[in-house]
ROLOLO-30439 format. One record per residue: residue number from 1; residue in three letters; x, z, y of N, C-alpha, C, O, CB in turn. Coordinates in steps of 0.2 Angstrom, whole numbers, plus 2048, in hexadecimal, padded with zeros to 3 digits. Atoms other than C-alpha are relative to their C-alpha. Glycine has a CB too. Layout:
 num residu neast nup nnorth caeast caup canorth ceast cup cnorth oeast oup onorth cbeast cbup cbnorth
 NUM    ALA     X   Z      Y      X    Z       Y     X   Z      Y     X   Z      Y      X    Z       Y
...
***
This chain:
 num residu neast nup nnorth caeast caup canorth ceast cup cnorth oeast oup onorth cbeast cbup cbnorth
   1    UNK   805 804    7FB    800  7FE     800   803 803    805   807 808    804    7F8  802     800
   2    UNK   7FC 801    7FA    807  7FC     811   7F9 804    806   7F3 803    806    802  7F7     802
   3    UNK   804 7FF    7FB    800  805     820   805 7FF    805   80B 800    804    7FC  807     7FF
   4    UNK   7FC 803    7F8    803  800     834   7FC 805    804   7F6 806    802    7FF  7F6     803
   5    UNK   802 7FA    7FC    800  80E     840   802 7FE    807   808 7FD    809    804  806     7FE
   6    UNK   800 801    7F9    7FE  80A     852   805 806    802   805 80C    801    7F8  801     803
   7    UNK   7FC 7FC    7F9    80C  811     85F   7FE 804    803   7FE 802    809    801  7FC     806
   8    UNK   807 7FE    7FC    800  81E     867   808 806    804   80E 804    804    7F6  806     7FB
   9    UNK   7FD 7FE    7FB    807  82D     873   7FF 806    7FA   802 80B    7FB    7FE  800     808
  10    UNK   801 7FC    802    801  838     863   805 802    7FB   808 7FC    7F9    7FA  7FF     800
  11    UNK   7FC 800    806    80D  83F     854   7FA 801    7FA   7F5 805    7FC    807  808     800
  12    UNK   804 800    803    802  83D     847   804 802    7F8   80A 800    7F7    7FC  7F9     801
  13    UNK   7FE 800    806    805  845     834   7FD 7FD    7FB   7F7 7FE    7FB    800  805     7FE
  14    UNK   803 805    805    802  83A     826   803 805    7F9   808 809    7F9    804  7F5     802
  15    UNK   7FB 7FC    806    807  843     814   7FC 7F8    7FB   7F7 7F5    7FA    7FD  80C     7FD
  16    UNK   803 805    805    806  837     806   800 804    7FC   805 804    7F9    803  7FA     7FF
  17    UNK   801 7FB    805    7FF  843     7FA   7FE 7FB    7F8   800 7FE    7F3    7FB  805     803
  18    UNK   7FF 803    807    7FB  835     7EC   806 7FF    7FE   80B 7FF    801    7FD  7FA     7FF
  19    UNK   7F7 802    803    807  82F     7E1   802 7FA    804   7FD 7F7    805    801  7FC     7F6
  20    UNK   7FD 807    7FA    80F  822     7ED   803 7FB    7F9   805 7FE    7F4    80A  803     807
  21    UNK   7FC 805    802    816  811     7E5   801 7FD    804   7FD 7F9    806    7FF  7FD     7FD
  22    UNK   7FD 804    7FB    820  80A     7F1   7FC 800    808   7FF 7FD    80C    7FF  7F9     7FE
  23    UNK   803 800    7F9    814  80E     800   804 7FF    805   80A 802    805    7FE  805     801
  24    UNK   7FD 801    7FA    819  808     812   7FE 803    806   7F8 806    805    800  7F9     802
  25    UNK   804 7FC    7FB    816  810     821   805 7FA    806   80B 7FA    806    801  80A     800
  26    UNK   7FF 804    7FA    81A  803     831   7FE 803    807   7F8 803    807    7FD  7F9     800
  27    UNK   801 800    7FA    818  809     843   801 7FB    804   805 7F7    804    804  804     802
  28    UNK   801 805    7FC    812  7FE     84E   801 7FF    809   7FE 804    80C    7FB  800     7FE
  29    UNK   7FE 7FE    7F9    817  7FC     861   7F8 7FE    804   7F3 7FB    803    808  7FA     804
  30    UNK   807 7FF    7FE    80A  800     86C   801 7FB    808   806 7F9    80B    7FD  80A     802
  31    UNK   800 806    7FB    804  7F3     879   802 802    808   805 7FE    80C    7F7  7FD     800
  32    UNK   7FB 7FD    7FA    808  7FE     888   806 801    801   807 801    807    800  804     801
  33    UNK   7FA 7FE    800    818  802     884   801 809    7FF   806 80B    800    803  7FD     806
  34    UNK   800 7F9    800    815  815     883   803 803    7F7   801 800    7F2    7F6  803     803
  35    UNK   7FD 7FE    807    81F  81F     873   7FB 804    7FC   7F7 807    7FF    806  804     800
  36    UNK   802 7F9    804    819  82A     866   803 7FF    7FA   809 7FC    7F9    7F8  801     7FF
  37    UNK   7FC 800    806    81D  82D     854   7FC 802    7FC   7F7 805    7FE    806  803     800
  38    UNK   804 7FE    806    816  832     842   805 802    7FC   809 7FF    7FA    7FB  7FC     7FD
  39    UNK   7FD 7FD    805    81C  83D     837   7FD 800    7F9   7F7 800    7F7    801  807     802
  40    UNK   806 800    807    81A  83A     824   805 805    7FC   80B 806    7FB    7FE  7F6     7FB
  41    UNK   7FE 7FC    806    81C  846     818   7FE 800    7F7   7F8 7FF    7F5    7FE  806     802
  42    UNK   803 801    808    81C  845     804   804 808    7FE   807 80B    801    803  7F6     7FB
  43    UNK   7FD 7FA    805    821  853     7F6   807 801    801   809 807    801    7FE  800     7F8
  44    UNK   7FA 800    7FF    832  84B     7F8   804 801    805   80A 801    804    801  7FD     7FD
  45    UNK   7FE 7FE    7FA    837  84D     80C   7FA 7FB    803   7F5 7F9    801    809  7FE     802
  46    UNK   804 800    7FC    831  848     81C   804 7FB    804   80A 7FB    804    7FE  807     804
  47    UNK   7FD 807    7FB    836  839     828   7FC 7FF    806   7F6 7FE    805    800  7F8     7FC
  48    UNK   803 800    7FA    832  838     83A   801 7F8    803   807 7F6    804    804  804     805
  49    UNK   800 806    7FE    82E  826     840   7FE 800    808   7F9 802    80A    7FB  7FC     7FB
  50    UNK   7FF 7FE    7F9    831  825     854   800 7FA    804   7FE 7FA    809    806  804     801
  51    UNK   7FF 805    7FE    836  814     857   7FB 7F9    800   7F9 7F8    7FA    804  800     7FF
  52    UNK   804 808    802    82B  802     858   803 7FC    7FA   809 7FA    7FA    801  7FB     807
  53    UNK   7FF 802    808    82C  7FB     846   804 804    7FC   807 802    7F7    804  7F9     800
  54    UNK   7FC 7FB    806    835  80A     83F   7FC 800    7FA   7F6 7FE    7FB    801  808     802
  55    UNK   804 801    806    82F  80B     82D   803 805    7FB   808 809    7FC    801  7F8     7FD
  56    UNK   7FF 7FB    808    82F  815     81C   7FD 7FD    7FC   7F7 7FB    7FD    7FE  807     800
  57    UNK   803 800    806    82C  813     80C   801 805    7FB   806 807    7F9    801  7FB     7FE
  58    UNK   7FE 7FA    804    829  81F     7FF   7FE 7FD    7F8   7F8 7FA    7F6    7FB  808     803
  59    UNK   801 802    806    82D  81B     7EC   7FD 803    7FD   7FB 809    7FF    804  800     7FE
  60    UNK   806 7FD    808    823  81E     7DC   801 808    7FF   7FC 80B    7FC    802  7FD     7F8
  61    UNK   801 7F8    803    82C  830     7DB   800 804    808   802 80A    808    809  803     7F9
  62    UNK   802 7FC    7FA    827  835     7EE   806 7FF    806   805 802    80B    7FE  808     7FF
  63    UNK   7FB 7FC    7FC    838  834     7F8   7FF 7F8    805   7FF 7F2    804    809  804     7FB
  64    UNK   7FE 802    7FB    839  82D     807   805 7FA    803   80A 7FC    804    801  803     802
  65    UNK   7F8 804    7FE    844  81D     80E   7FC 7FE    807   7F6 7FC    808    804  7F8     7FA
  66    UNK   801 804    7F9    845  818     821   801 7FB    802   808 7FC    803    801  802     805
  67    UNK   7FC 807    7FC    849  807     829   7FD 7FF    804   7FA 804    806    800  7FA     7FD
  68    UNK   802 804    7F9    844  7FC     837   7FC 7F9    7FD   7FF 7F6    7F9    806  7FD     805
  69    UNK   803 806    804    838  7ED     832   800 7FA    807   801 7FC    80D    7F5  801     7FD
  70    UNK   800 804    7FC    838  7DE     83C   7FB 7FD    802   7F9 7F8    7FF    803  7FE     7FF
  71    UNK   805 803    7FE    82C  7DB     848   7FE 7F9    801   7F8 7F9    801    800  801     804
  72    UNK   802 808    803    82C  7C8     846   7FD 800    7FA   7F8 7FE    7FA    806  7FC     800
  73    UNK   801 7FF    808    82B  7CB     832   7F8 803    7FE   7F4 802    7F9    804  806     7FE
  74    UNK   807 7FC    801    81C  7D6     835   7F9 7FC    802   7F4 7FB    7FF    802  808     804
  75    UNK   805 805    7FC    813  7CB     841   7FE 7FA    7FA   7F8 7FA    7F8    806  7FA     807
  76    UNK   800 806    803    816  7BC     836   7FB 801    7F8   7F7 7FE    7F6    808  7FE     7FF
  77    UNK   805 7FE    805    80F  7C6     826   7FB 801    801   7F6 7FE    7FD    801  804     7FD
  78    UNK   806 7FE    7FE    802  7CF     82E   7FB 7FF    806   7F6 803    807    801  804     7FF
  79    UNK   803 7FF    7F9    7FD  7C8     83E   7F9 7FF    800   7F5 801    804    803  7FA     804
  80    UNK   809 801    800    7EC  7C3     839   7FD 806    7FF   7F9 807    804    7FD  7FD     7FA
  81    UNK   804 7F9    800    7E6  7D4     833   801 803    806   7FD 806    808    800  806     7FA
  82    UNK   801 7FB    7F7    7EE  7DB     845   7FC 7FE    803   7F9 802    806    805  800     806
  83    UNK   802 804    7FB    7E7  7CE     84D   7F5 802    7FF   7F1 802    803    803  7F6     7FE
  84    UNK   808 7FD    803    7D4  7D5     844   801 805    801   7FD 808    7FE    7FD  800     7F7
  85    UNK   800 7F8    7FE    7D8  7E6     84A   7FA 801    807   7FB 7FE    80C    809  804     802
  86    UNK   804 800    7F9    7CA  7EC     857   804 802    806   809 806    805    7F9  806     800
  87    UNK   7FB 7FD    7F8    7D2  7EF     86A   7FF 807    7FE   7FA 80A    7FC    7FC  7FD     80A
  88    UNK   800 7F9    7FF    7D5  7FF     86C   7FF 803    805   800 7FF    80A    805  803     800
  89    UNK   805 7FE    7FB    7CB  80B     877   804 800    805   80A 801    804    7FC  806     7FF
  90    UNK   7FD 801    7F8    7CD  80A     88A   7FD 805    803   7F7 806    800    7FD  7F8     804
  91    UNK   806 7FA    7FD    7C5  818     895   802 7FD    807   808 7FB    809    802  80A     7FF
  92    UNK   800 800    7F9    7C2  816     8A8   7FC 806    802   7F8 80A    7FF    7FD  7F9     803
  93    UNK   803 7FA    7FC    7BD  823     8B4   7FF 7FD    807   803 7F9    80A    806  809     801
  94    UNK   802 800    7F9    7B3  823     8C4   7FD 806    800   7FA 80A    7FC    7FC  7FA     802
  95    UNK   7FF 7FA    7FE    7B2  82F     8D1   7FA 801    806   7FA 7FD    80A    806  801     801
  96    UNK   807 801    7FD    7A1  834     8DA   803 805    807   808 808    808    7F8  804     7FA
  97    UNK   800 7FB    7FA    7A0  83C     8EC   7FE 807    7FF   7FD 808    7F9    7FC  7FF     805
  98    UNK   803 7FB    801    799  84C     8EE   7FB 802    7FF   7F8 801    804    801  803     802
  99    UNK   806 800    801    789  851     8E6   7FD 7F9    7FD   7F8 7F8    7F9    7FD  801     806
 100    UNK   804 808    802    785  83E     8E4   801 7FE    7F8   806 7FD    7F5    804  7F9     806
 101    UNK   800 804    807    77F  836     8D3   801 7F8    802   801 7F5    7FD    7F7  802     7FC
 102    UNK   801 807    7FC    780  825     8DD   807 7FE    802   80A 7FB    7FE    7FA  800     806
 103    UNK   7FC 804    7FB    78E  823     8EA   806 802    7FD   807 808    7FB    800  802     808
 104    UNK   7FC 800    801    79E  820     8E3   806 800    804   806 7FD    809    800  7FC     7FD
 105    UNK   7FA 800    7FA    7B0  823     8EA   803 7F7    801   803 7F3    7FC    808  805     7FE
 106    UNK   800 809    801    7B6  810     8F0   803 7FE    7FB   802 7F8    7F9    804  7FC     805
 107    UNK   7FD 804    804    7C3  810     8E4   7FC 800    7FA   7FF 7FC    7F6    807  802     7FF
 108    UNK   803 802    806    7B8  811     8D5   7FD 7FA    7FF   7FD 7F7    7FA    7FB  803     7FE
 109    UNK   803 808    7FF    7AF  800     8DB   803 7FF    7FB   800 7FE    7F6    801  7FB     806
 110    UNK   7FE 804    803    7BD  7F9     8D4   802 801    7F7   803 7FD    7F2    806  7FF     804
 111    UNK   800 7FC    807    7BE  804     8C3   7FA 7FD    7FD   7FB 7FB    7F7    7FF  809     801
 112    UNK   806 801    803    7AC  7FE     8BF   802 7F6    7FF   800 7F3    7FB    7F8  803     805
 113    UNK   7FF 807    801    7B2  7EC     8C1   805 7FE    7FA   803 7FA    7F6    803  7FE     807
 114    UNK   7FB 802    807    7C2  7ED     8B5   7FA 801    7F9   7F8 7FD    7F5    809  809     7FF
 115    UNK   804 7FD    805    7B6  7F8     8AA   7FC 7F9    7FE   7FD 7F7    7F9    7FB  806     803
 116    UNK   803 805    804    7A9  7E7     8A9   804 7FB    7FE   803 7F8    7F8    7FB  7FE     804
 117    UNK   7FC 803    804    7B7  7DC     8A6   805 800    7FA   807 7FC    7F6    803  7FF     802
 118    UNK   7FF 7FF    805    7BD  7E6     89A   7FB 800    7F8   7FB 800    7F2    803  807     801
 119    UNK   809 7FF    805    7AA  7E6     891   802 7F7    7FE   800 7F5    7F8    7F5  801     806
 120    UNK   803 809    802    7AC  7D1     891   806 7FD    7FB   806 7F8    7F7    7FF  7F9     809
 121    UNK   7FC 801    808    7BB  7D2     886   7FE 802    7F9   800 7FF    7F5    807  803     801
 122    UNK   802 7FD    805    7B4  7DC     879   7F8 7FE    7FE   7F3 7FF    801    800  808     801
 123    UNK   806 802    803    7A6  7D4     86E   7FA 805    7FE   7F4 805    7FD    802  7FB     7FA
 124    UNK   806 7F9    804    79D  7E2     868   802 807    802   805 80B    7FE    802  801     7F6
 125    UNK   7FC 7FA    7FF    7A2  7F2     873   7FC 805    7FF   7F6 804    7FF    803  801     805
 126    UNK   803 7F8    800    79E  803     871   803 805    805   809 806    805    801  804     7F9
 127    UNK   7FE 7FD    7FA    79E  80D     881   7FB 806    7FF   7F5 807    7FD    800  7FB     808
 128    UNK   804 7F9    800    79B  820     884   802 801    807   807 7FF    809    803  806     7FA
 129    UNK   800 7FE    7FA    798  826     895   7FF 805    802   7F9 806    802    7FC  7FE     802
 130    UNK   7FE 7F8    803    79C  838     898   7FF 801    809   804 7FF    80C    80A  802     7FA
 131    UNK   802 7FD    7F9    795  83F     8AB   805 807    800   806 809    7FB    7F7  802     800
 132    UNK   7FF 7FC    7FE    79E  84D     8B4   7FF 803    807   7FD 7FF    80B    804  800     7FE
 133    UNK   800 7FE    7F8    79E  859     8C3   806 805    7FF   808 808    7FA    7F8  803     804
 134    UNK   7FB 7FA    7FE    7A9  865     8CC   7FA 807    7FF   7F5 808    7FD    805  7FF     809
 135    UNK   803 7FB    800    7A4  875     8CE   7FB 804    803   7F8 809    802    804  803     800
 136    UNK   806 7FF    7FA    798  877     8DC   7FA 800    7FE   7F7 7FB    7FC    800  7FB     807
 137    UNK   809 800    804    787  87B     8D7   800 803    7FB   805 805    7F9    7FC  7FB     7FD
 138    UNK   802 7FB    806    77E  885     8C9   803 7FA    7F9   804 7F4    7F9    7F5  803     801
 139    UNK   7FE 804    805    783  87F     8B8   7FB 7FC    7FF   7FC 7F6    800    801  804     7FA
 140    UNK   805 802    801    772  87B     8B4   800 7F6    803   7FF 7F1    800    7FB  805     802
 141    UNK   802 806    7FC    771  86D     8C5   806 7FC    7FD   806 7F7    7FA    800  801     809
 142    UNK   7FC 807    806    781  866     8BD   802 7FC    7FC   806 7F8    7FB    803  7FF     7FF
 143    UNK   802 803    807    77C  863     8AD   7FD 7F9    801   7FF 7F3    800    7FB  806     7FB
 144    UNK   801 805    7FB    772  858     8B6   801 7FB    805   7FE 7F5    805    7FE  802     802
 145    UNK   7FC 805    7FB    77C  84F     8C3   805 7FD    7FB   806 7F7    7FB    805  805     807
 146    UNK   7FE 804    803    786  84C     8B6   7FE 7FB    7FD   800 7F5    7FD    802  802     7FF
 147    UNK   803 805    804    77C  843     8AB   7FB 7FA    803   7F9 7F5    800    7FC  804     7FD
 148    UNK   801 803    7FB    774  83B     8BA   803 7FA    801   801 7F4    801    801  803     804
 149    UNK   7F9 805    800    786  833     8BD   801 7FE    7FB   803 7F8    7FB    807  802     801
 150    UNK   7FE 806    806    788  82D     8AC   7FA 7FC    800   7FB 7F6    7FE    801  803     7F8
 151    UNK   806 806    801    776  825     8AC   800 7F9    805   7FE 7F3    804    7F8  803     801
 152    UNK   7FD 807    7FB    77B  81A     8BC   805 7FE    7FE   805 7F8    800    801  801     807
 153    UNK   7FA 805    802    78B  814     8B5   7FD 7FC    7FA   7FE 7F6    7F9    807  805     7FC
 154    UNK   803 805    805    780  810     8A5   7FB 7FA    803   7F9 7F6    7FF    7FC  804     7F9
 155    UNK   806 803    7FE    773  807     8B0   803 7FB    802   801 7F5    7FF    7FC  804     804
 156    UNK   7FC 805    7FF    780  7FD     8B9   804 7FB    7FD   807 7F6    800    801  801     803
 157    UNK   7FD 803    805    787  7F8     8A9   7FB 7FA    7FC   7FC 7F4    7F9    802  805     7FC
 158    UNK   807 803    801    775  7F4     8A4   7FF 7FA    805   7FB 7F5    802    7FB  805     801
 159    UNK   802 805    7FA    773  7E8     8B3   804 7FC    7FF   803 7F6    800    7FF  802     807
 160    UNK   7FB 805    7FE    783  7E0     8B1   7FD 7FD    7F6   800 7F8    7F4    80B  803     804
 161    UNK   802 803    808    77D  7DB     89D   801 805    7FA   7FD 804    7F5    805  7FA     7FE
 162    UNK   800 7FD    807    782  7E8     891   7FB 803    7FD   7F6 806    800    804  806     801
 163    UNK   806 7FD    804    777  7EB     884   7FF 808    800   803 80B    7FE    800  7FD     7F8
 164    UNK   800 7F6    801    76F  7FF     884   802 801    7FA   805 807    7FA    7F8  804     801
 165    UNK   7FF 7FB    804    772  802     873   809 800    7FE   80B 802    7F9    7FA  7FE     7FA
 166    UNK   7F8 800    801    785  800     874   805 804    805   80B 803    806    802  7F9     7FF
 167    UNK   7FF 7FB    7FC    784  80D     880   7FE 808    7FE   7F8 809    7FE    7FE  7FF     805
 168    UNK   800 7FA    800    786  820     87E   800 804    807   806 805    809    805  800     7FD
 169    UNK   7FF 7FA    7FD    782  82D     88C   801 806    801   7FD 809    7FE    800  800     801
 170    UNK   7FF 7F7    802    788  840     88F   7FF 803    808   802 7FF    80D    809  803     7FB
 171    UNK   7FD 7FA    7F9    788  84D     89E   803 806    800   800 80B    7FF    7FA  802     803
 172    UNK   7FF 7F7    803    793  85B     89B   802 804    806   807 808    806    807  801     7FA
 173    UNK   802 7FD    7FA    78F  860     8AE   808 806    803   80C 802    806    7F7  806     7FF
 174    UNK   7FA 7FE    7FD    79F  86C     8B3   805 804    7F9   80A 808    7FA    7FE  805     808
 175    UNK   7FA 7FD    806    7A6  871     8A0   807 7FD    800   80C 800    7FE    7FD  7FE     7FA
 176    UNK   7F8 802    804    7B4  865     89F   803 7FD    806   801 7F7    807    800  7F9     7F9
 177    UNK   7FD 801    7FB    7BE  865     8AF   807 7FC    800   80B 7FD    7FC    800  806     803
 178    UNK   7F8 802    800    7CC  859     8B3   804 804    803   80A 803    801    801  7FA     803
 179    UNK   7FC 7FA    7FA    7D2  867     8BF   7FB 805    801   7F6 804    803    802  7FD     808
 180    UNK   801 7FA    801    7D0  879     8BC   7FD 802    805   802 802    809    803  803     7FE
 181    UNK   800 7FE    7FA    7C7  880     8CA   7FC 807    800   7F8 809    7FC    7FD  7FA     805
 182    UNK   808 7F9    801    7BD  890     8CE   7F9 7FF    802   7F8 7FA    806    800  807     805
 183    UNK   808 801    7FD    7AA  891     8D1   7FF 7FD    806   803 800    80A    7FC  806     801
 184    UNK   801 803    7FA    7A5  887     8DF   803 7FD    805   801 7FC    80A    7FD  803     803
 185    UNK   7FC 804    7FF    7B4  87F     8E3   7FD 7FA    801   7F9 7F8    7FD    806  801     7FD
 186    UNK   803 808    802    7B1  86C     8E7   808 7FE    7FE   80D 801    800    7FB  7FB     807
 187    UNK   7F9 803    802    7BF  861     8DE   7FD 7FA    7FE   7FA 7F9    7FA    804  804     7FA
 188    UNK   803 806    801    7BC  84F     8E0   803 7FC    7F8   801 7F6    7F7    801  7FB     807
 189    UNK   7FD 803    806    7C7  84C     8CF   7FA 801    7FB   7F9 7FD    7F6    809  803     7FE
 190    UNK   805 7FD    807    7B9  854     8C4   7F8 7FB    803   7F3 7FB    7FF    7FE  80A     800
 191    UNK   809 802    801    7A9  84B     8CC   802 7F9    7FE   805 7F5    801    7FA  7FF     809
 192    UNK   7FB 808    804    7AD  83B     8C0   7FC 800    7FA   7FA 804    7F7    80B  801     7FE
 193    UNK   802 801    808    7A6  831     8B2   804 7FF    7FD   809 7FD    801    7FB  7FC     7FE
 194    UNK   7FC 802    802    7B0  82D     8A6   7FD 7FA    7F8   7F9 7FC    7F4    804  806     7FF
 195    UNK   804 805    806    7AC  81D     898   804 7FF    7FE   809 7FE    802    7FC  7FA     801
 196    UNK   7FC 802    804    7B4  819     88A   7FD 7FB    7FD   7F7 7FB    7FB    802  805     7FC
 197    UNK   802 806    803    7B5  808     884   804 7FF    7F9   80A 7FF    7F9    800  7FA     805
 198    UNK   7FB 800    807    7B8  806     86F   7FC 7F9    7FD   7FD 7F6    7F8    7FF  80A     7FA
***
């Protein structure tokens, strides 16, 4: 079995607990160039892969051997399979003026345009829209406001042709602050809607 692991920020622990028969793992480079690592573990040892195309092979007795795969050969052999993988999730954030569920900051209009462009690149997108508030006002009011913010983004996406069944919305109120503040402190970075596109 061969396993190709996206090169991400996270360090993953992969335990090859079954009886390996020349299992191979190759760490793929990230599209955005950020570094990551994969920690492999068998009963016979551990091996860290931390460079693009770093590879490991587990023999039938569980021993891990490290190497470096050739990017061109990986692409030649598995290019069609890799091209068929779904696009990685992308996240967008838009920010609101204080107390508003409608008025976005000037910079956020560009984020909505970028979001719409991303949706055009995905044939069947899954979209999660999560509204947030700062800590000004009651928790109950902020729950309502955060859901209204998420609903406004959903409506704009519906108006631009996105299908309703491809979207989920939620309001988190003041529960998941981007910047921790005391109660009743206004913080523009907390007045936001996060949109995750998969």
